[in-house]
C-alpha positions in Angstrom: 115.2 131.3 95.2 114.6 131.5 91.5 117.4 130.7 89.0 116.2 132.7 85.9 117.2 136.1 84.6 115.2 137.9 87.3 116.8 136.1 90.3 116.8 138.4 93.3 118.2 137.1 96.5 117.3 139.2 99.6 120.1 140.1 102.0 120.1 139.5 105.7 119.7 135.9 106.9 119.2 134.4 103.5 120.5 130.8 103.4 122.2 131.4 100.0 124.6 134.0 101.5 124.8 132.1 104.8 126.5 129.2 103.0 128.9 131.6 101.4 130.6 133.6 104.1 134.2 134.0 105.0 135.8 134.2 108.5 135.9 137.9 109.3 138.5 139.6 111.4 141.2 137.0 110.8 143.9 139.3 109.4 145.5 142.5 110.7 148.0 144.9 109.2 151.0 142.6 109.7 149.4 139.5 108.1 148.1 141.6 105.2 151.5 143.2 104.6 153.1 139.7 104.7 150.5 138.5 102.2 151.4 141.3 99.8 155.1 140.5 100.0 154.4 136.7 99.8 152.6 137.1 96.5 155.8 138.5 95.0 158.9 137.3 96.8 159.6 134.3 94.6 160.1 136.8 91.7 163.2 138.1 93.5 164.7 134.7 93.4 164.2 133.9 89.7 162.5 135.0 86.5 163.4 138.7 86.5 166.9 137.9 85.2 165.6 136.8 81.8 164.9 140.5 81.3 168.7 141.0 81.0 168.6 139.0 77.8 165.9 141.3 76.5 167.3 144.7 77.5 170.6 144.3 79.2 171.2 145.8 82.6 170.3 149.3 81.6 167.1 148.2 79.8 165.9 146.0 82.7 166.8 148.7 85.2 164.7 151.3 83.3 161.9 148.7 82.8 161.9 147.9 86.5 161.8 151.6 87.5 158.8 152.1 85.2 157.0 149.0 86.4 157.8 150.0 90.0 156.1 153.3 89.2 153.1 151.6 87.7 152.7 149.3 90.7 153.1 152.1 93.2 150.6 154.3 91.5 148.2 151.3 91.1 148.6 150.3 94.7 147.6 153.7 96.0 144.6 153.8 93.6 143.5 150.3 94.7 144.0 151.3 98.4 141.3 154.0 97.9 139.0 151.6 96.1 139.5 148.9 98.7 138.5 151.4 101.5 135.4 152.3 99.5 134.4 148.7 98.5 135.9 146.3 101.1 134.7 143.0 99.6 136.3 139.8 98.6 135.9 140.7 95.0 138.9 143.0 95.0 139.6 144.3 91.5 136.5 142.7 90.0 134.4 144.5 92.6 136.0 147.8 91.8 135.5 147.4 88.0 131.9 146.2 88.6 131.1 149.4 90.3 132.8 151.6 87.7 132.4 149.8 84.4 129.3 147.6 84.9 128.8 143.8 84.8 130.9 143.4 81.6 133.8 145.4 83.1 133.6 143.4 86.3 133.6 140.1 84.6 136.5 140.9 82.2 138.5 142.2 85.1 137.8 139.2 87.3 138.6 136.8 84.5 142.0 138.5 83.9 142.7 138.2 87.6 141.8 134.6 87.6 144.1 133.8 84.7 146.9 135.3 86.7 146.2 133.6 90.0 145.3 130.2 88.6 148.2 129.9 86.2 150.9 131.3 88.4 150.7 128.6 91.1 150.8 125.9 88.5 154.0 127.5 87.1 155.5 127.9 90.6 154.8 124.2 91.4 157.1 123.3 88.5 159.8 125.6 89.8 159.5 124.1 93.3 160.0 120.7 91.7 163.1 122.0 89.9 164.5 123.3 93.3 163.7 120.1 95.1 165.6 118.1 92.4 168.6 120.5 92.3 168.9 120.4 96.1 168.6 116.6 96.1 165.8 116.7 98.7 164.7 113.2 99.7 166.0 111.9 96.4 163.0 113.4 94.6 163.1 114.5 91.0 160.9 117.2 89.4 157.7 115.6 88.3 154.0 115.1 89.1 154.5 113.6 92.6 156.2 116.8 93.8 153.5 118.9 92.1 150.8 116.9 93.7 152.5 117.1 97.1 152.6 120.9 96.8 148.9 121.2 96.0 147.7 118.6 98.6 149.8 119.9 101.5 149.2 123.6 101.0 145.5 123.3 100.0 145.0 121.4 103.3 146.5 124.3 105.3 144.1 126.7 103.5 141.2 124.5 104.2 142.1 124.4 107.9 141.5 128.2 108.1 142.5 131.6 106.8 144.2 132.7 110.0 146.4 129.6 110.1 147.1 129.9 106.4 148.2 133.6 106.6 150.4 133.0 109.7 152.1 130.1 107.9 152.6 132.4 104.8 154.0 135.2 107.0 156.7 132.9 108.6 157.8 131.5 105.2 157.9 135.0 103.7 160.0 136.3 106.6 162.5 133.6 106.0 162.7 134.4 102.2 163.1 138.1 102.8 165.8 137.6 105.5 167.7 135.4 103.0 167.5 138.1 100.4 169.1 140.5 102.8 171.9 138.0 103.5 172.3 137.4 99.8 172.6 141.1 99.1 175.3 141.5 101.8 177.3 138.7 100.3 176.9 139.7 96.7 177.6 143.4 97.2 180.9 142.5 98.8 181.9 141.5 95.2 180.1 144.3 93.4 181.9 145.7 90.4 180.1 148.6 88.7 182.1 148.1 85.5 180.7 144.6 85.0 177.1 145.9 84.7 177.6 146.6 81.0 179.2 143.3 79.9 176.6 142.3 77.4 177.8 143.4 73.9 175.7 146.1 72.2 173.7 145.0 69.1 174.7 147.4 66.3 171.5 146.9 64.5 169.3 147.9 67.4 168.0 151.5 67.4 169.6 153.4 70.3 171.9 150.6 71.3 174.9 151.3 73.6 176.9 149.6 76.3 174.1 150.7 78.7 171.3 149.6 76.4 172.8 146.7 74.4 169.5 146.0 72.7 168.4 149.6 72.2 165.3 151.4 73.2 163.0 148.5 72.2 164.9 146.4 74.7 163.4 148.5 77.5 159.9 147.8 76.4 160.6 144.1 75.9 161.9 143.9 79.5 158.7 145.3 81.0 157.2 141.8 81.8 160.4 140.9 83.7 160.4 144.2 85.6 156.9 143.2 86.6 158.2 140.0 88.3 159.5 142.1 91.1 156.0 143.3 92.0 153.5 140.8 90.3 150.7 139.9 92.7 150.8 142.7 95.3 147.5 143.9 93.8 145.9 140.8 95.4 145.9 142.2 98.9 142.3 143.7 98.6 141.0 140.1 98.0 141.4 139.6 101.8 139.0 142.5 102.6 136.2 140.4 104.1 138.7 138.5 106.3 140.6 141.6 107.5 140.1 143.4 110.7 138.9 147.0 110.1 139.6 146.7 106.3 138.9 150.4 105.6 142.0 151.3 107.7 144.2 148.2 107.5 144.1 147.5 103.7 145.6 150.9 102.6 148.2 150.7 105.3 149.2 147.1 104.5 149.4 147.8 100.8 151.6 150.8 101.2 154.0 148.9 103.5 154.1 145.9 101.1 154.9 148.0 98.0 157.6 149.8 100.0 159.3 146.5 101.0 159.0 145.2 97.4 160.6 148.4 95.9 163.6 148.1 98.2 164.0 144.4 97.5 163.8 145.0 93.7 166.6 147.6 93.7 168.8 145.6 96.0 168.3 142.3 94.2 168.9 143.7 90.7 172.0 145.6 91.6 173.6 142.9 93.8 173.0 140.0 91.5 174.0 141.8 88.3 177.0 143.6 89.8 178.5 140.5 91.5 179.2 138.6 88.3 177.8 140.7 85.5 174.5 140.4 83.6 175.9 138.0 81.0 176.6 135.4 83.7 173.1 135.5 85.3 170.7 136.3 82.4 170.0 132.7 81.5 170.4 131.2 85.0 167.4 129.3 86.5 168.7 130.4 89.9 170.4 133.8 89.3 171.1 134.5 93.0 173.1 131.3 93.4 174.9 131.9 90.1 175.9 135.4 91.3 177.4 133.8 94.4 179.4 131.1 92.6 181.9 132.8 90.3 183.8 129.6 89.8 180.7 127.3 89.8 181.7 125.9 93.2 179.0 125.7 95.9 179.6 127.8 99.0 177.8 127.8 102.4 176.2 131.1 101.4 175.0 130.0 98.0 173.6 126.8 99.4 171.7 128.8 102.1 170.3 131.1 99.4 169.3 128.1 97.4 167.2 126.7 100.2 165.8 130.1 100.9 164.8 130.3 97.2 162.6 127.3 97.9 161.0 129.1 100.8 160.3 132.1 98.5 158.6 129.8 96.0 156.5 128.2 98.7 155.5 131.6 100.0 154.3 132.8 96.6 152.7 129.5 95.7 150.8 129.5 99.0 149.6 133.1 98.8 148.6 132.9 95.1 146.5 129.9 95.8 144.7 132.0 98.4 144.2 134.9 96.0 142.8 132.7 93.2 140.4 131.1 95.6 139.0 134.4 96.9 138.6 135.8 93.4 136.8 132.7 92.3 134.7 132.8 95.4 133.5 136.4 94.8 132.7 135.8 91.1 130.8 132.7 91.9 128.9 134.2 94.8 127.7 136.9 92.5 126.6 134.5 89.8 129.3 135.3 87.2 130.7 131.8 87.6 128.8 128.6 88.7 127.4 129.3 92.2 128.4 126.1 93.8 132.1 127.2 93.6 131.4 129.8 96.4 130.2 127.3 99.0 132.2 127.6 102.2 132.9 124.9 104.9 132.2 125.0 108.6 135.6 126.7 109.0 134.5 129.4 106.5 136.9 128.3 103.8 135.7 128.3 100.1 136.6 124.6 99.7 135.5 124.2 96.1 137.1 127.6 95.3 140.4 126.0 96.5 140.0 122.5 95.2 138.8 123.2 91.7 141.5 125.6 90.6 144.0 123.5 92.6 143.1 120.5 90.5 143.3 122.5 87.3 146.7 123.9 88.3 148.0 120.4 89.1 146.8 119.1 85.7 148.5 122.0 83.9 151.7 121.5 85.8 151.8 117.8 85.3 150.5 117.9 81.7 152.8 120.6 80.3 155.8 121.0 82.6 156.2 124.4 80.9 156.4 126.8 83.9 157.8 129.7 81.8 155.0 129.7 79.3 152.3 129.5 82.1 153.9 132.5 83.9 153.9 134.5 80.7 150.2 133.7 80.3 149.7 134.9 83.9 151.6 138.1 83.3 149.4 138.9 80.3 146.3 138.3 82.4 147.7 140.5 85.2 148.6 143.4 82.8 145.0 143.3 81.3 143.5 143.4 84.8 145.7 146.4 85.7 144.2 148.4 82.8 140.7 147.7 84.0 141.4 148.4 87.7 143.2 151.7 87.2 140.6 152.8 84.7 138.0 152.0 87.3 139.6 154.4 89.7 139.7 157.2 87.1 136.0 156.6 86.2 134.8 156.6 89.8 136.7 159.7 90.6 135.0 161.5 87.7 131.5 159.9 87.9 131.2 159.8 91.7 133.3 162.6 93.1 131.2 162.8 96.3 131.5 159.1 97.1 132.8 158.8 100.7 136.5 157.9 100.5 138.1 157.1 103.9 141.4 157.0 102.1 142.2 159.1 99.1 144.9 158.3 96.5 147.7 160.9 96.5 147.5 162.7 93.2 144.0 161.4 92.5 143.1 160.4 88.9 146.5 161.6 87.7 148.1 158.8 89.7 145.8 156.1 88.4 146.1 157.6 84.9 149.9 157.1 85.0 149.4 153.5 86.1 146.8 152.9 83.3 149.1 154.2 80.6 152.0 152.0 81.8 149.7 149.0 82.1 148.6 149.4 78.4 152.3 149.4 77.5 152.9 146.3 79.6 150.1 144.5 77.7 151.7 145.2 74.4 155.1 144.2 75.7 153.9 140.7 76.5 153.5 140.2 72.8 157.1 141.1 72.3 158.3 138.5 74.7 155.9 135.5 74.2 153.2 136.0 71.6 151.9 132.5 72.0 151.3 133.0 75.7 149.4 136.2 75.0 147.3 134.4 72.4 146.6 131.5 74.8 145.3 134.0 77.3 143.1 135.6 74.7 141.7 132.2 73.8 140.8 131.6 77.5 139.2 135.0 77.5 137.1 134.2 74.5 135.7 131.1 76.1 134.9 133.0 79.3 133.3 135.9 77.4 131.0 133.4 75.5 129.9 131.8 78.8 129.1 135.2 80.3 127.4 136.6 77.2 125.1 133.6 76.7 124.5 132.4 80.2 125.7 133.9 83.5 125.0 137.6 82.9 121.3 136.7 83.0 121.7 135.0 86.4 123.6 137.4 88.6 122.9 137.4 92.3 121.5 140.7 93.4 122.3 140.3 97.1 126.0 139.7 96.5 128.0 142.6 98.0 129.4 143.8 94.7 126.0 143.8 93.1 124.4 145.5 96.1 127.0 148.3 95.8 126.2 148.7 92.2 122.4 148.7 92.7 122.8 151.3 95.5 124.9 153.5 93.2 122.3 153.2 90.4 119.4 154.1 92.8 121.3 157.1 94.1 122.0 158.3 90.5 118.3 157.9 89.7 117.3 160.0 92.7 119.7 162.6 91.7 118.2 162.9 88.2 114.7 163.2 89.7 
């Protein structure tokens, strides 16, 4: 196998790909649906409430509705693409087919920013929960962060089936606790308290419903995203799924349906129980909503423990997503090839260990979970632009491409998601400009690496590259 610009690795029995294979058939519809919910469920427990400080209840409610529309449209578009290109590359693979190597790399890099930074941030939040609950006398710090990465990476290294089953159990606990929380909080619901944040008279369009005006809706976009952030990672499990052409679209639809219900219930119940002003700055808004006098109750303590389960579920699943995206980019030569090596149990061990070590270093070195999550949100929003654009391009460029599943509404649906994703990218600058600039800096380094080195060393036999080569050959035949 040559290593230069003309490297061509034949498929079928080649030792290069043989050392880079995942365990197929490990996940059915239930595990994939659980994976989609697990990516997101921690966002129901904390983070979204800071949007109340940006837009008030009305602003955050509108932002959540718009972001819910964006994710729903995007999920249906990605379901079609996942059925057409069922590879571990996920969004990067879709963009590679539609937008070429540069589009694929830029999309994959944005997804990596999301799925590497988010677990580091959540590890810090887990530490905060452990300290607040006084578990084992531990305080939030590097020993807790290290324990998270070591324990949960070990489960992933054990095998994907075991990892996804563990994730499903923890996610089920977190979702059940959200239902219990909603029942308790809605018993104290007061619709009049939803507008208890005073209106800013200097904000354009401000009112009791929109205390920070129309701009507050836009500024709340990133926090509306927290109810859904990560669900787009389900296609990354394509090569480990049973019958991915059928199961991926079904699992993605079920996952977004569950998340939409949880978003509405959580936002209404938490805000209506005590009012947005009481929970907008809380590190644990659900517990704050259940403790009107600041006194711990049996229900609030239960929800507090369940919040830890939600954080664990999201941490665990996001580690999985980051490793699969890194695996796919490495296998195709976009990133160093050794990162895609798999173990005897078909786990991409370096794809797990390297970002895990990086995540631990970031968590221990900065302790700034909020900033890292804002960087992750920026990367996610950028990747959404590329992925939805890829759906539009493929619908127009390759209308006859076999599509076992077709997006309702076609390119109009993905076009709506694309427009909202562009708005979300701009909104991240309104909330945390430094985080957006940090993400752009990481992007610049990655682009330089690709431009001067890796784009000349792509692996032709990687599934995403084979799909692209086949499409190019068919286009050439059509012209002849």
